[in-house]
C-alpha positions in Angstrom: -0.3 0.2 -0.2 0.9 3.5 -0.4 1.3 6.1 1.8 -2.1 8.1 1.0 -3.9 4.3 1.3 -2.4 3.3 3.8 -2.4 6.4 6.0 -7.0 6.3 4.4 -6.7 3.2 6.3 -6.0 3.8 9.3 -8.0 6.9 9.0 -11.2 4.5 8.0 -9.7 2.4 11.8 -10.5 5.1 13.3 -13.5 5.9 13.5 -14.1 1.3 14.0 -13.2 1.6 17.6 -14.2 -1.9 18.1 -12.2 -3.0 15.6 -9.0 -1.5 17.8 -7.5 -5.1 19.7 -7.6 -7.0 16.9 -6.2 -4.3 14.6 -3.0 -4.3 17.0 -0.8 -6.6 14.7 -1.9 -4.5 12.0 -1.0 -1.1 13.3 1.9 -1.9 15.6 3.5 -3.4 12.2 3.5 0.4 10.4 5.9 1.5 13.5 8.8 0.4 11.1 7.0 2.5 7.8 9.7 4.8 6.5 7.0 7.8 7.0 6.9 9.8 10.2 3.5 10.8 9.3 1.6 7.2 9.5 4.3 6.2 12.5 2.9 9.2 14.4 -1.3 7.7 13.1 0.3 4.6 13.9 1.7 4.8 17.6 -1.8 7.6 18.2 -4.2 4.8 17.8 -2.1 2.5 19.6 -2.3 4.7 22.8 -6.0 4.7 21.6 -6.3 1.1 21.6 -4.1 0.2 25.5 -7.1 3.0 26.9 -9.8 0.6 26.0 -8.3 -2.4 25.6 -5.4 -2.8 27.6 -4.0 -6.1 27.6 -4.8 -5.9 23.8 -1.3 -3.9 23.5 0.6 -5.2 26.7 3.5 -7.6 23.6 3.6 -4.1 21.8 4.3 -1.8 24.9 8.0 -1.6 24.8 7.9 -1.0 20.9 5.9 2.7 22.0 7.9 3.8 24.6 11.0 3.0 22.4 9.5 5.8 20.1 10.0 9.1 23.5 14.3 8.6 21.8 12.8 9.4 18.6 14.5 12.4 17.1 11.7 13.6 15.3 9.5 15.6 17.5 6.7 14.5 16.2 7.3 10.9 17.5 7.9 11.4 20.7 4.5 13.7 20.9 2.7 10.8 19.8 4.5 8.3 21.8 4.8 10.3 25.3 0.4 10.6 24.7 -0.2 7.1 23.3 2.2 5.9 27.3 -0.4 8.0 29.1 -3.5 7.0 27.0 -2.2 2.9 28.0 -1.2 3.9 31.4 -4.9 6.1 31.7 -6.0 2.3 31.5 -3.4 0.2 33.4 -0.3 1.8 35.2 1.4 -1.5 35.9 1.5 -1.6 31.4 3.5 1.7 31.1 5.1 1.8 35.3 9.0 0.9 33.3 8.6 3.6 31.8 7.2 6.4 34.1 10.1 7.5 35.6 11.8 8.3 32.3 9.3 10.3 31.5 9.8 13.3 33.7 12.8 13.9 31.6 10.5 15.6 28.4 9.6 17.9 31.1 12.9 19.6 29.6 12.7 18.7 25.7 13.6 21.4 23.6 10.1 21.3 21.6 7.3 23.1 24.0 5.0 20.4 21.6 6.9 18.1 23.2 6.8 19.1 26.9 3.0 19.7 26.1 2.7 16.3 25.5 4.7 15.1 28.7 1.4 17.5 30.9 -1.1 16.0 28.8 0.1 12.9 29.5 0.5 12.5 33.7 -3.1 14.4 33.3 -4.3 10.8 31.8 -1.9 8.5 34.5 -3.3 10.4 36.8 -6.8 10.3 36.3 -7.2 6.6 37.3 -3.0 7.3 39.3 -3.2 9.4 40.8 -0.6 9.0 44.7 2.4 8.3 42.0 2.1 11.9 41.6 2.4 12.8 45.6 6.9 14.0 45.4 6.0 14.8 41.4 4.3 18.0 41.7 7.2 20.6 41.6 8.0 19.2 38.2 4.4 20.7 36.9 5.0 23.9 39.4 7.7 24.9 36.5 6.6 24.7 33.7 3.6 27.4 34.8 6.3 29.7 34.3 7.4 28.1 31.1 8.7 29.8 27.5 5.3 28.6 25.9 2.1 29.8 26.3 0.6 26.6 25.4 2.8 24.6 28.5 1.4 27.4 30.5 -2.2 27.0 29.5 -2.2 23.2 30.3 0.1 23.3 33.1 -3.0 23.6 35.5 -4.3 21.5 33.7 -2.6 18.7 35.3 -2.8 20.2 38.9 -6.9 20.6 38.3 -7.0 16.4 37.9 -4.3 16.1 40.6 -6.0 18.1 43.1 -9.8 17.0 42.1 -9.1 13.1 43.4 -5.6 14.7 45.9 -5.9 17.8 47.1 -3.4 17.7 49.5 -0.9 17.2 46.6 -2.3 20.5 45.6 -2.6 22.9 48.7 0.8 23.5 48.8 0.7 25.6 45.6 -2.4 27.3 45.5 -1.7 30.1 46.5 0.8 30.0 43.6 -2.3 29.1 41.0 -3.9 32.3 42.9 -1.4 35.2 41.8 -1.2 32.9 38.6 -5.1 33.3 38.0 -4.9 37.0 39.1 -2.0 38.4 37.2 -1.0 36.7 33.9 -1.2 38.0 30.1 -2.9 35.1 28.5 -6.3 34.8 29.3 -6.8 31.2 29.4 -3.6 30.0 32.1 -5.3 32.8 34.1 -9.6 30.6 34.1 -6.8 27.2 34.0 -4.9 27.7 37.8 -8.2 29.5 38.8 -10.0 25.8 37.9 -7.4 24.0 39.3 -7.6 26.2 42.8 -11.5 25.6 42.9 -11.3 22.0 42.1 -8.8 21.5 44.6 -10.8 23.4 47.2 -14.2 21.6 46.7 -12.0 18.3 46.7 -11.3 19.5 50.1 -14.3 21.0 51.8 -15.9 17.7 50.7 
């Protein structure tokens, strides 16, 4: 199949979630494609499959994680996103790679830093306790030079704060300050939302 034909096939598969688990062998084979576009799409599909049916992806997690070392930023992004989705479905499957994800908080590419936050939010949704001593990493990202990263960083505090408000409590004052002073309206809104989520959970 040509690249265009493969991409169309993957696009059609994207719309048929019931077919994802049995399509894992085909999709995982595309991780060896010469096309960055195809590999990126395959990583996305494997991540979504891992969320839907973690057992179907068990033997392919290491292949997904290997793309974290790619020199291509898009593939690092997609690998992080995929590990986040798989980790949300089953933390045990991505636990061997979890510590290594934190290096991406300092990735040179802002989109990769953004994907690190997004992946962490996914994992924290079902396994918040592992972030008990990791919140300083996300506090630093609240001051990132990139607006997109700063817009997403407060969402990690919102996700964790709803589940483990004690983890967020030390950062409430910082979040309040940013919610009142940041030049980006979305950053201000997201920081305010994170504060409200943690306070609400704390008082529940």
